[in-house]
DOSE-86599 format. One record per residue (C-alpha): x, y, z; residue in one letter; residue number from 1. Coordinates in nm, 3 decimals, decimal comma. Example, Ala and Ser with C-alpha at 12.3 -4.5 7.8 and 13.67 -1.06 7.14 Angstrom:
       c1       c2       c3  type  seq
    1,230   -0,450    0,780     A    1
    1,367   -0,106    0,714     S    2
//
This chain:
       c1       c2       c3  type  seq
    0,000    0,000    0,000     M    1
    0,147    0,341   -0,089     P    2
    0,222    0,581    0,194     R    3
   -0,072    0,806    0,277     Q    4
   -0,027    1,179    0,327     Y    5
   -0,215    1,405    0,566     N    6
   -0,528    1,554    0,420     I    7
   -0,530    1,921    0,323     K    8
   -0,876    2,037    0,420     W    9
   -1,053    2,245    0,159     R   10
   -1,360    2,458    0,205     E   11
   -1,567    2,219   -0,007     Q   12
   -1,451    1,925    0,208     D   13
   -1,582    2,091    0,523     E   14
   -1,906    2,189    0,354     K   15
   -1,970    1,842    0,215     E   16
   -1,889    1,672    0,543     L   17
   -2,128    1,896    0,734     R   18
   -2,404    1,827    0,482     R   19
   -2,358    1,449    0,502     V   20
   -2,339    1,451    0,882     V   21
   -2,657    1,659    0,901     R   22
   -2,845    1,418    0,670     N   23
   -2,719    1,120    0,869     F   24
   -2,831    1,269    1,201     N   25
   -3,168    1,376    1,060     D   26
   -3,252    1,019    0,956     K   27
   -3,120    0,875    1,281     L   28
   -3,322    1,124    1,486     R   29
   -3,642    1,033    1,298     R   30
   -3,582    0,663    1,360     L   31
   -3,525    0,712    1,734     V   32
   -3,835    0,932    1,760     K   33
   -4,045    0,675    1,575     K   34
   -3,934    0,388    1,799     N   35
   -3,741    0,494    2,111     P   36
   -3,708    0,130    2,219     A   37
   -3,465    0,077    1,933     N   38
   -3,227    0,355    2,039     S   39
   -2,980    0,102    2,182     N   40
   -2,982   -0,094    1,855     I   41
   -2,956    0,199    1,614     L   42
   -2,608    0,346    1,542     P   43
   -2,438    0,504    1,841     Q   44
   -2,114    0,700    1,862     F   45
   -1,884    0,772    2,155     W   46
   -1,887    1,134    2,270     N   47
   -1,566    1,225    2,455     E   48
   -1,726    1,533    2,607     K   49
   -2,023    1,353    2,764     T   50
   -1,841    1,019    2,803     Q   51
   -2,146    0,844    2,663     E   52
   -2,264    0,669    2,349     Y   53
   -2,521    0,878    2,162     E   54
   -2,754    0,836    1,863     N   55
   -2,577    1,113    1,674     R   56
   -2,240    1,196    1,526     I   57
   -2,069    1,534    1,514     T   58
   -1,840    1,678    1,250     V   59
   -1,560    1,699    1,505     D   60
   -1,600    1,331    1,594     Q   61
   -1,571    1,233    1,228     I   62
   -1,272    1,460    1,174     K   63
   -1,091    1,281    1,458     E   64
   -1,110    0,967    1,242     L   65
   -0,969    1,141    0,934     I   66
   -0,598    1,182    0,872     A   67
   -0,579    1,129    0,497     T   68
   -0,788    1,181    0,186     R   69
   -0,862    0,809    0,187     Q   70
   -0,996    0,837    0,543     D   71
   -1,215    1,127    0,434     Y   72
   -1,365    0,933    0,144     N   73
   -1,417    0,624    0,360     R   74
   -1,602    0,816    0,631     Q   75
   -1,806    1,020    0,387     L   76
   -1,920    0,717    0,187     N   77
   -1,998    0,527    0,507     M   78
   -2,233    0,801    0,629     L   79
   -2,393    0,844    0,286     K   80
   -2,485    0,475    0,268     R   81
   -2,709    0,521    0,572     F   82
   -2,943    0,722    0,348     S   83
   -3,021    0,418    0,135     R   84
   -3,369    0,271    0,164     R   85
   -3,372   -0,022    0,405     G   86
   -3,037    0,055    0,565     S   87
   -3,217    0,103    0,896     E   88
   -3,360   -0,250    0,898     K   89
   -3,291   -0,430    1,229     I   90
   -3,100   -0,757    1,184     V   91
   -2,972   -1,034    1,410     E   92
   -2,594   -1,051    1,454     T   93
   -2,577   -1,422    1,535     G   94
   -2,500   -1,353    1,900     S   95
   -2,595   -1,606    2,167     D   96
   -2,731   -1,307    2,362     Y   97
   -2,970   -1,191    2,094     G   98
   -2,771   -0,881    2,002     A   99
   -2,904   -0,684    1,705     R  100
   -2,794   -0,399    1,485     T  101
   -2,898   -0,222    1,166     T  102
   -2,832   -0,360    0,822     K  103
   -2,619   -0,050    0,763     W  104
   -2,395   -0,107    1,066     Q  105
   -2,366   -0,478    0,994     E  106
   -2,234   -0,403    0,646     Q  107
   -2,007   -0,119    0,757     E  108
   -1,846   -0,322    1,035     Q  109
   -1,771   -0,598    0,786     K  110
   -1,615   -0,345    0,550     R  111
   -1,395   -0,210    0,826     L  112
   -1,289   -0,561    0,929     V  113
   -1,176   -0,635    0,573     Q  114
   -0,957   -0,323    0,572     T  115
   -0,817   -0,389    0,919     I  116
   -0,740   -0,756    0,862     N  117
   -0,561   -0,675    0,537     R  118
   -0,337   -0,430    0,723     R  119
   -0,285   -0,667    1,015     R  120
   -0,168   -0,943    0,783     K  121
    0,078   -0,714    0,605     A  122
    0,218   -0,595    0,939     R  123
    0,237   -0,950    1,077     L  124
    0,418   -1,075    0,767     D  125
    0,667   -0,791    0,808     T  126
    0,708   -0,863    1,179     L  127
    0,767   -1,234    1,130     N  128
    1,038   -1,164    0,869     A  129
    1,242   -0,933    1,097     I  130
    1,581   -1,082    1,183     E  131
    1,646   -1,098    1,557     V  132
    1,935   -0,873    1,666     M  133
    2,153   -0,772    1,957     N  134
    2,426   -0,510    1,983     A  135
    2,663   -0,734    1,786     S  136
    2,428   -0,764    1,489     G  137
    2,186   -1,012    1,339     K  138
    2,155   -1,355    1,502     L  139
    2,062   -1,557    1,194     G  140
    1,695   -1,624    1,255     Y  141
    1,369   -1,430    1,230     T  142
    1,107   -1,340    1,487     L  143
    0,867   -1,581    1,318     G  144
    1,116   -1,865    1,352     Q  145
    1,200   -1,781    1,713     M  146
    0,864   -1,695    1,863     F  147
    0,598   -1,834    1,627     G  148
    0,294   -1,643    1,754     M  149
    0,435   -1,601    2,104     G  150
    0,504   -1,227    2,104     L  151
    0,234   -0,995    2,237     A  152
    0,255   -0,787    1,920     E  153
    0,202   -1,094    1,702     Q  154
   -0,111   -1,190    1,895     N  155
   -0,253   -0,839    1,851     K  156
   -0,228   -0,886    1,474     L  157
   -0,450   -1,193    1,453     K  158
   -0,757   -1,142    1,231     P  159
   -1,055   -0,983    1,400     T  160
   -1,428   -1,037    1,337     Q  161
   -1,713   -0,793    1,293     A  162
   -1,948   -0,998    1,510     F  163
   -1,911   -1,300    1,737     T  164
   -2,151   -1,530    1,917     R  165
   -2,031   -1,400    2,253     G  166
   -2,113   -1,032    2,188     Q  167
   -2,374   -0,854    2,396     S  168
   -2,558   -0,544    2,276     Q  169
   -2,307   -0,330    2,467     K  170
   -2,014   -0,519    2,313     D  171
   -2,128   -0,420    1,965     I  172
   -2,099   -0,050    2,054     K  173
   -1,746   -0,102    2,184     W  174
   -1,648   -0,306    1,879     K  175
   -1,789   -0,043    1,644     W  176
   -1,578    0,225    1,808     R  177
   -1,262    0,010    1,810     A  178
   -1,298   -0,071    1,441     L  179
   -1,345    0,294    1,351     Q  180
   -1,025    0,387    1,534     L  181
   -0,815    0,106    1,388     E  182
   -0,932    0,173    1,032     A  183
   -0,774    0,519    1,040     K  184
   -0,480    0,529    0,798     D  185
   -0,236    0,662    1,059     T  186
   -0,340    0,415    1,330     Y  187
   -0,011    0,223    1,336     Y  188
    0,207    0,532    1,295     N  189
    0,041    0,693    1,597     E  190
    0,067    0,370    1,795     R  191
    0,435    0,323    1,711     D  192
    0,514    0,683    1,805     E  193
    0,349    0,626    2,143     M  194
    0,552    0,307    2,186     L  195
    0,873    0,499    2,111     K  196
    0,792    0,767    2,368     N  197
    0,709    0,505    2,633     N  198
    1,034    0,321    2,562     Y  199
    1,234    0,641    2,602     I  200
    1,060    0,705    2,933     K  201
    1,156    0,362    3,068     T  202
    1,521    0,426    2,984     I  203
    1,516    0,763    3,160     L  204
    1,336    0,608    3,459     D  205
    1,591    0,331    3,501     N  206
    1,926    0,484    3,410     F  207
    2,117    0,800    3,492     D  208
    2,018    1,068    3,241     K  209
    2,378    1,168    3,167     D  210
    2,463    0,807    3,081     D  211
    2,185    0,754    2,826     V  212
    2,117    1,089    2,658     M  213
    2,317    0,991    2,351     D  214
    2,105    0,674    2,326     I  215
    1,785    0,876    2,366     I  216
    1,903    1,114    2,095     S  217
    1,951    0,823    1,852     E  218
    1,604    0,686    1,924     I  219
    1,435    1,025    1,896     R  220
    1,597    1,069    1,556     G  221
    1,426    0,757    1,422     M  222
    1,092    0,759    1,250     S  223
    0,819    0,562    1,425     S  224
    0,847    0,294    1,154     D  225
    1,222    0,255    1,201     E  226
    1,190    0,240    1,578     F  227
    0,917   -0,024    1,560     Y  228
    1,128   -0,254    1,344     L  229
    1,430   -0,230    1,569     K  230
    1,230   -0,255    1,891     F  231
    1,068   -0,576    1,769     E  232
    1,402   -0,714    1,648     A  233
    1,512   -0,729    2,012     K  234
    1,198   -0,919    2,116     G  235
    0,981   -0,614    2,207     D  236
    1,140   -0,589    2,555     A  237
    1,137   -0,273    2,767     F  238
    1,436   -0,170    2,978     E  239
    1,262   -0,166    3,316     W  240
    1,319   -0,514    3,461     A  241
    1,556   -0,476    3,757     Y  242
    1,827   -0,258    3,597     P  243
    2,180   -0,303    3,740     P  244
    2,289   -0,063    4,012     K  245
    2,477    0,243    3,890     K  246
    2,851    0,228    3,951     G  247
    2,873   -0,148    3,901     T  248
    3,035   -0,324    3,603     P  249
    2,694   -0,474    3,521     E  250
    2,543   -0,127    3,490     Y  251
    2,822   -0,006    3,261     D  252
    2,794   -0,318    3,046     D  253
    2,417   -0,276    3,014     Y  254
    2,447    0,086    2,904     V  255
    2,718   -0,014    2,657     K  256
    2,489   -0,285    2,520     E  257
    2,205   -0,036    2,478     L  258
    2,433    0,214    2,307     R  259
    2,563   -0,050    2,069     G  260
    2,215   -0,172    1,983     Y  261
    2,055    0,165    1,915     W  262
    2,339    0,326    1,722     K  263
    2,218    0,462    1,392     K  264
    2,440    0,260    1,160     D  265
    2,281   -0,072    1,264     T  266
    1,932    0,032    1,152     L  267
    1,955   -0,002    0,778     L  268
    2,183   -0,306    0,806     D  269
    1,900   -0,473    0,990     M  270
    1,658   -0,483    0,700     S  271
    1,639   -0,224    0,422     P  272
    1,364   -0,420    0,248     T  273
    1,149   -0,455    0,558     L  274
    1,197   -0,090    0,644     T  275
    1,072    0,015    0,302     S  276
    0,777   -0,225    0,325     V  277
    0,666   -0,097    0,666     L  278
    0,710    0,268    0,571     V  279
    0,491    0,204    0,268     G  280
    0,204    0,043    0,464     M  281
//
């Protein structure tokens, strides 16, 4: 998949989005008014301000899900399809708990799952092909060969489903929100950047700042994609498990190991092909 670039909002984009959101809310409001008992089954969206799910969507909520032009088109077309005749029909989800949803949401969740699972597979294939490393270099085997599906990150990339037999009515609302967030084009970039910041924090928390600032500088200079590849190549381990006491040979050796591992010139040697694949996701 080619790299996506941040959307440049135009006046017509804002105008069209507001029109589509207004039409969506108008139909949803009529449906709730006609049959209030169905309000928990009809589409609901999480409102950060009220901390509740509501039978309405705002322009700001939609814009939070849009980072690229592709995101914009996906969200716009999704909302437009709710205007189709029969989209509001209530359908069974196959849940053992009798959970139901609209025909529109059933179809949209399945669309999102297709997009998400395609990205998960590409990321998992990349992850499994990463060669395991330490400060001395590559160890001659890949993460897939070493861990199978044993890493936490690998398990997170298993295919997901739109609906399951164990879902309650409340679960469907949570799943809907989770799928919307993960379908965003920059989902993994944002997640990897957060991982990088957390990793830096653990180093600063566990080692003397003066001893590790050069290491921190190297990591901060990496893109989120580059950091992710190298972090996973070491077995996705944080540096917070009982660090050696400062002033001991063990402490000095550990810092030296960290410095050797994170030095810039080992990044591209690790996997130029994988780096280009991940950056292009």
